[in-house]
N, C-alpha and C positions, 0 to 999 in steps of 0.2 A: 504493500500500500504506500501511497504518498502521505506522509505524516508530518504535520506541524508539531514540533516539540517546543512548546512555549516555556521559556525559562531554561532552555537547553545549554546555557553557558554556566549554569550553577553546578553545585556539587552533585546532586542526584541527577539533574538534567543532563549533564555532560556524559555521565556514565550511561544514561539511557540512550543518548545519541549514538554512542559507540556500539552498544549492544543491538540496537534496532538496525543500524547500518549493517552490522555483521550478519544479522538475520535476513538481510535482503530487502529491507524496506528503503524507500526513497525518503530520506529525512531532510527537513528544512528547519533549522533552529531559528526561533523568533525570540529575541531578548533585547532589553534596553541596557544591559551591562551595569545596572545599578549595584548589583551584588555579584554578578557573574563575571567571567573572564573570557575575552574573545579567543585567547590562545588555548582555551579548554575545549573549543569546538573543533574537533579533529576530523570530523567526517560530514559529508553532505554540504548543503548550502547554508549560509547565514544571512539573516535579514534583521537589521536593527529596527526595533519597534517597541514602544510602550503600549501595553494592553489597554491603556486609557485613551489611546489615540485611535478613535473609530475610523477616521478617514484613512490612515495608513493601514490599519487592519484590513479594511475592505479592499484596498489596493492589492495587498498581499494575497488575500483569498481569491481575488479575480485573476491575479497573475499565476498562482501555483495550482489552484483548484485541489486542495488536499482532500483525501478520503476520510481522514480522522485527525483528531487533535489530542495531544498529551499535554496536560496543563500543570506545570511546576512553578509558575510565576507568582509566588506569594512571598510576602515578608513573613518571617517565622520566629522572631525573637520574642519570647513571652514577656520579659521585663519591659522591653521597648513598647510592646503593645499596650501595656498598662499605662505607661507614661505618655504615649502618643497614639491613642486609639484612632484618631482621624486617619493617620497614615495607613493603618491596617484595614479599616473598613473601606477607605477609598480605593486602595489597590486590590485587596483580596476579594472584596465584594463588588464594588462598582466596576473595577477592572475586569472581573470575571463576567459581569453582565455585558460589558462591551464585547468581550470575546464571544460570548454565547450568541449575541445578536448578529455578529458577523457570520458565525457558523450557520445559523438558521437562514440568514439572507442569501447564503451561497450554497444551501442544500448540503452542508457538511454536518452529518448527524450522528457521529460516533466520537465519544469523548472519554478519555482516561483522566480522572481527576485525582490529584495528589491531595488527599485529606490528611487527617492527623488523629492520633490517640488523644489529643487535647480536647476533642469534642466530648469525651466522657467525663472529664473533671476528676474529682476524687473517687477512686474505685470503691464500689460497694462490695465487690468480690473479685477474685482473680483465679485463673486467667480471665481476662476480659474478652467476652465474645460479642458478636454483633447485636445481641439482644440487651446488652447492658444499657441502663439508662444514660442518656446523653445530657449532661449538665455541666457545660464548660465553665471554668472559673476565671477566665481571662479573655480579653478582646481577641487574641489570636485564635483561641479555640472557638469562640463565638463566631468569628468570621468564617471559619471552615464549616461550622454547622449551618450557618446561614446559606452558604453555597450549596451544601447538600440538599437543603430544603428547596432552594431555587431550582436545582436540577430535577427534582421530582415534578415540579410544576411545568418545566420545559418539556419533560418527557410526555406528560399528560396533554399539553396544549399543542406541541409542535412535533412530537415523535422523536425527540433527541434521545438517543440511547447512550447510557454511560456506565462505566464501572468506577466506583469510588473506592480508593484504597486508603484505609486508615493505618498509618504505620507508627511504630513506637520509636525506637532509636536506630536510625540508619547509621552504619559505621563501616570502617574499612576503606581501602583504596583499590583501584584497578590493579589486579594481580600482575598485569603486564608492565606496570610502572608508568603508564602514559598519563594517568589522571590521579588527582588527589583532592583532599578536602582543604579548601583555601578560604574559609570564612574570615571576615575582618569586621568586627572582632570575633575571635573564636570563643565559643561557649560550650562546645561538646567535650565530654570528659576524656575520651580516648585521645583525640588529637592534642588536647592540653597536656595530658600525661607524656605523650611523645615529645612535646616541646620541652618538658622538664628533663626527659632523658637526654635530649640533644643540647641541653644547657641554654635553650632559648627563653626559658623562664626560670625563676629562682625556686619556685615551690609549687605544690599542688594543694589546694584546699579541699577538705572534706566538710561539707555543710550539714552538720548534725551527726552525732554518734550515739544518740539515745532513742533511735526509732525501734519499733517493735519488730526487729529482724534478728537473724542469727548472730550478727556481729555489731548491731546497732546502727549500721549505715543503710542508706536507701538501696533498694533492689530494683534493677531495670533490665529490660529485655532488649537485646541487640540483634539486629539483622544486617547482614552484609549488603552493601549497596548493589552488588551484582545480583544477589538473590532477589533483592527488591526489584531491580530492573527486569530481570527475567520473569517475575510475576506479572509485571506490567505488559510484557510481550504476550503472555498467555491471556491477559485481559483483552488485549487488542484482537487476538485470534478469536476469542469468544464473541466479541462485538461484531465480528465479520460474518457470523452465522445469521442466516435469515430469520431464525426464530428466537434470537437473543432478546432478553429483557434486561432492563437496568438493574444493577446489583451493587451492594456494598460489601467490602471484605476487610477484615483486620489482617495485618501482616506483622509477623514477628517470628521469633524462634521458639516461642512457648517455653522459654527457659529464662530464669532470672539470675543476675549476678550482682552482688553488692559492690558498692564503691570500693571498699577495701579489697575485695576479691579481684577487681579489675586492676587496681594499683599493684597488688602483689604479683599478679600474673605477668604484667609488663616488666616488673623488676626481675622476675624469674627468667623470662625469655631473653631480655636484653643484657642481663647480668650487670645492670647499672642501678645505682641507688640515687635517690633524690629526696629533697626535703618535703615532708607531708605535714600540713598544718590542719588542726582541728578547729573549726569555727562553728558558730551558731547555725541553727536551721534557717533555711530560706522560707519565706511565706509561700504557702501553696504547694510545697513539695510533698507528694504522697509517699508513704513508706514503701509501697510495692506497686510496680506497674509491669504486668506481664500480659502478653497477648495470647489469645487463643486463635490459632490459624487453621483450625479444623475445617471450617467452611471453605476456605480457599483451597485446602488440600483435596477436599472431596469434590468440589465443583469445578475448579480450574486445574487440578492436578499439579499444583505447584510443588517444587522440591527445593531443598537447600544444598548448595555445595559447601557452605561454610556453617557447619552445625554446632561448633563449639567456640568458646571465647579465644582459645589459642590460635585457631585458624584465621579468625578475623584480625587479631593483633598482628600476626605475621605479615599481613598485607600492608600494614602501616610502617613496619620497621625497614 
């Protein structure tokens, strides 16, 4: 298929561009490079565009006539969403509406949407499945949930079919070494730890050591970015079936690792030590976040090549 990968210059998007190209799809990256990197787009064509620019979007849809869209173009820093909610609702919701309008106007009715575990808020139970109540606790999570509700309406009104993937913690780098995680500022635990290993930062902070977990630190579920991208490919294949209906899936490894476990595993694999500081809890951090990926395994037949923490960390080193 000819596929627009919107946000394809970012961390997950650039890995998706590579994997979709290798799978034989004709990929066109659409990105405004506000957080992405032009040199991360290694395959296919590149078009500079802000998703809030309806005129340019319509020009690109008329020019390329894509069969489907993969949408990764969202701001995703939870703390920033609290301090600047306008930025998040404007881009993540209003921008998505502009994108969806262009899709409908050009009869492009297949969408893969990058959603988030943030739509669930504080978990009532784990592992978190698709039936878990959705009660986001920050503007980022709320913006993602708003888009999921909008997609239901667009399906009912215009016949737009979508697969929405709610992922937990994307991690790891391209095993070939061509792509990496390059957020600025970096907020994710694993790349921050690697920065400490490489002496690019002085220490790593653990925020809270008195949670109700086995070692007192938060437990999170990590899924390798390639496994994530391959799941998106299966979602695209699913949407290409004539009888497909819109669906939502949670994506993770269904395994949890505490902050201390992650730190200790990196130290073990790299044989390097670094300073670890214990600090107070951050507001809104749940004790445990683990995904149930059972529905995606059963219906999309997803599988993981990186099933343990060690294999994910090795791609970072």
